[in-house]
Each structure stands twice: as structure tokens, then as C-alpha cells.
C-alpha positions as CSV (number, residue, x, y, z in Angstrom):
1,M,-49.6,-14.3,-37.6
2,P,-48.2,-17.7,-37.0
3,I,-49.3,-19.1,-33.7
4,M,-45.9,-20.2,-32.5
5,L,-44.4,-16.8,-33.2
6,T,-47.2,-15.2,-31.3
7,Q,-46.7,-17.6,-28.4
8,A,-43.0,-16.8,-28.3
9,I,-43.8,-13.1,-28.2
10,I,-46.3,-13.7,-25.4
11,V,-43.6,-15.6,-23.5
12,A,-41.1,-12.8,-24.0
13,C,-43.5,-10.1,-22.9
14,T,-44.7,-12.1,-19.9
15,L,-41.2,-12.8,-18.8
16,C,-40.1,-9.2,-19.2
17,F,-43.0,-8.1,-17.0
18,C,-42.2,-10.8,-14.4
19,E,-38.5,-10.0,-14.5
20,L,-39.3,-6.4,-13.7
21,L,-41.3,-7.4,-10.7
22,C,-38.7,-10.0,-9.6
23,S,-35.6,-7.8,-10.0
24,P,-35.5,-6.8,-6.3
25,L,-35.3,-10.5,-5.4
26,Y,-32.3,-11.0,-7.7
27,V,-30.6,-7.8,-6.6
28,S,-30.8,-9.0,-3.0
29,F,-28.6,-12.0,-3.9
30,A,-25.6,-9.7,-4.4
31,P,-26.1,-6.6,-2.3
32,R,-24.4,-3.4,-3.4
33,V,-23.5,-4.8,-6.8
34,F,-26.6,-4.4,-9.0
35,P,-29.0,-1.4,-9.1
36,I,-32.6,-2.6,-9.5
37,L,-33.7,-1.0,-12.8
38,P,-30.5,-1.7,-14.7
39,W,-30.6,-5.3,-13.5
40,A,-34.2,-5.5,-14.6
41,L,-33.2,-4.5,-18.1
42,V,-30.4,-7.1,-18.1
43,A,-32.9,-9.7,-16.9
44,M,-35.3,-8.7,-19.6
45,L,-32.5,-9.1,-22.2
46,L,-31.9,-12.7,-20.9
47,A,-35.7,-13.4,-20.9
48,V,-36.1,-12.2,-24.5
49,M,-33.0,-14.2,-25.5
50,F,-34.6,-17.3,-23.9
51,S,-38.0,-16.6,-25.5
52,Y,-36.8,-16.2,-29.1
53,V,-34.1,-18.9,-29.1
54,V,-34.7,-21.6,-26.5
55,G,-38.4,-20.7,-26.1
56,F,-39.1,-21.6,-29.8
57,A,-37.6,-25.0,-29.3
58,L,-39.5,-25.6,-26.1
59,L,-42.8,-24.4,-27.6
60,W,-42.3,-26.8,-30.4
61,C,-41.5,-29.6,-27.9
62,A,-44.6,-28.7,-25.8
63,E,-46.7,-28.7,-28.9
64,S,-45.4,-32.1,-29.9
65,F,-46.0,-33.6,-26.5
66,A,-49.5,-32.1,-26.2
67,Y,-50.6,-32.7,-29.7
68,R,-52.6,-35.9,-29.1
69,M,-53.7,-35.1,-25.5
70,K,-57.0,-33.9,-24.4
71,R,-57.4,-30.1,-24.8
72,K,-57.8,-29.7,-21.0
73,L,-54.3,-31.2,-20.4
74,Q,-52.4,-29.3,-23.0
75,P,-51.9,-26.1,-20.9
76,V,-50.4,-28.2,-18.2
77,V,-47.8,-29.7,-20.7
78,Y,-46.9,-26.2,-21.9
79,A,-46.7,-24.9,-18.3
80,V,-44.4,-27.8,-17.1
81,T,-42.2,-27.4,-20.2
82,G,-41.8,-23.7,-19.5
83,A,-41.2,-24.3,-15.8
84,I,-38.4,-26.7,-16.5
85,G,-36.9,-24.7,-19.3
86,F,-36.8,-21.3,-17.7
87,G,-35.9,-22.7,-14.3
88,V,-32.7,-24.3,-15.8
89,W,-32.1,-21.1,-17.8
90,T,-32.3,-19.0,-14.7
91,V,-29.7,-21.1,-12.8
92,W,-27.3,-21.5,-15.7
93,V,-27.5,-18.2,-17.5
94,V,-29.0,-15.6,-15.3
95,L,-27.1,-16.6,-12.1
96,G,-24.0,-17.2,-14.3
97,I,-24.0,-13.6,-15.4
98,M,-24.6,-12.4,-11.9
99,N,-21.7,-14.5,-10.6
100,M,-19.4,-13.3,-13.4
101,I,-20.0,-9.7,-12.6
102,S,-20.0,-10.0,-8.8
103,G,-17.0,-12.3,-8.9
104,R,-15.0,-9.8,-10.9
105,L,-15.8,-7.2,-8.2
106,G,-14.6,-9.5,-5.5
107,M,-18.1,-9.7,-4.0
108,G,-18.3,-13.5,-4.1
109,T,-20.9,-15.6,-5.9
110,V,-24.6,-16.4,-5.3
111,S,-25.1,-18.9,-2.4
112,A,-26.7,-22.3,-2.7
113,D,-29.8,-21.0,-0.9
114,H,-30.2,-18.1,-3.3
115,T,-29.6,-20.5,-6.2
116,T,-32.5,-22.6,-5.0
117,I,-34.7,-19.6,-4.7
118,A,-33.8,-18.4,-8.1
119,A,-34.5,-21.8,-9.6
120,I,-37.9,-21.9,-8.1
121,N,-38.6,-18.3,-9.1
122,G,-37.5,-19.1,-12.7
123,A,-39.7,-22.2,-12.8
124,V,-42.7,-20.2,-11.7
125,L,-42.0,-17.5,-14.3
126,G,-41.6,-20.1,-17.0
127,L,-44.8,-21.8,-15.9
128,A,-46.7,-18.6,-16.0
129,S,-45.3,-17.4,-19.4
130,F,-45.8,-20.7,-21.2
131,F,-49.3,-21.1,-19.8
132,A,-50.1,-17.6,-21.0
133,A,-48.7,-18.4,-24.4
134,F,-50.9,-21.5,-24.8
135,T,-54.1,-19.8,-23.5
136,L,-53.6,-16.5,-25.4
137,G,-51.7,-17.6,-28.5
138,E,-54.5,-18.4,-30.9
139,R,-56.7,-15.4,-29.9
140,L,-53.8,-12.9,-30.0
141,A,-52.5,-14.2,-33.3
142,K,-55.6,-12.7,-35.0
143,H,-54.5,-9.2,-33.9
144,R,-51.5,-8.7,-36.1
145,T,-50.8,-5.1,-35.1
146,V,-50.8,-5.9,-31.4
147,V,-48.5,-8.9,-31.9
148,I,-46.0,-6.8,-33.9
149,V,-46.1,-3.9,-31.3
150,L,-45.5,-6.4,-28.5
151,G,-42.6,-8.0,-30.4
152,V,-41.0,-4.7,-31.1
153,V,-41.3,-3.6,-27.5
154,S,-39.7,-6.9,-26.3
155,V,-36.8,-6.4,-28.7
156,L,-36.3,-2.8,-27.6
157,L,-36.2,-3.9,-24.0
158,A,-33.6,-6.5,-24.9
159,V,-31.5,-3.9,-26.7
160,G,-31.7,-1.6,-23.7
161,G,-30.6,-4.6,-21.5
162,G,-27.8,-5.3,-23.9
163,Y,-26.5,-1.8,-23.6
164,V,-26.7,-2.0,-19.8
165,L,-25.0,-5.3,-19.7
166,A,-22.2,-4.0,-21.9
167,A,-21.8,-1.0,-19.6
168,M,-21.6,-3.3,-16.6
169,M,-19.1,-5.6,-18.2
170,H,-17.0,-2.6,-19.3
171,A,-17.1,-1.2,-15.8
172,V,-15.8,-4.4,-14.1
173,V,-13.0,-5.2,-16.6
């Protein structure tokens, strides 16, 4: 398997797992608006979208930046790239969707304090996922079946999240 595709799949799966763990944090930003598990699926959709669209570009950028560096510094470049990318994605996209839904319900928007917490959380998740992608990418690329299964699982989680997001949007219109 191509290493960059494998890395994107690792980013997607790592972010899906982390979003599942962090969904109670995001749900607490807008109490009584989002149930935990449906929001986790929506967050997984957004994480997979990030991984397979923006993530590919960021992986390419990280590879370009790290190409001539010492091998020991390369994971740091990947981690910082992921932290910046997913931190910004979290604030602009994830919180944007939360605000859109909670605003339509008349529940207000996410506060500045919660935005800061979400940005830090997104940066940590991006750091972890891109670090995992760099450190596991070459080894996992040799196991084609595992990579394909992980890719299919991430896409299925995104499809489930898309269904839940569509249902949420339909309910608040």
C-alpha cells in the first residue's frame, strides 16, 4: 500500500477513536442539545473528512518539510503539522457545526472559553494522530488487508455520522 494513503487511514482511525473518547467534552459545551453517541458519530464524520481531504495535503506538507531533516526530528514535524491543522479544523468546522445546530434551537453558541478548550483538544488529537501516522505508516503499509479493513471501517463510521448529522439537521429545520 502507498505509505501516504496508509498514513491518512491511520490519522482517520486515530481521530475516530479519540473523538469517541472526547465526545463528552464537546457535548458539555452545549448541554441538552447533543446526545453523546450521536455526536461522537458526527465528530467521526468530521474527523474522517479531515483525514481524507485536508489530511492528505497536510501529510504531504509534513513530508516536504521533514524530508531533509534528521530522522529523529521528522515525527516532531508531523506532530506539529497535525496539531495546527486539526486544531484549526476543530474550531472552524466542528464548532461551526455545533453552533449551527444549537443556534437554530435557540440554545446559543459555544463560549470563548469552550472554543479555547476545543482548540487545545483538537491540537492534541491532531498531534497524536499525525505522530501515529508517521511512526506506524511504513510498518502498517506492509499489511495490505489490515489497512483496507481500517479504511473501510473509517468510511463506514463516516457514513453513520453523515446519517446522524442529516437527521440532526432535519430535526432543527
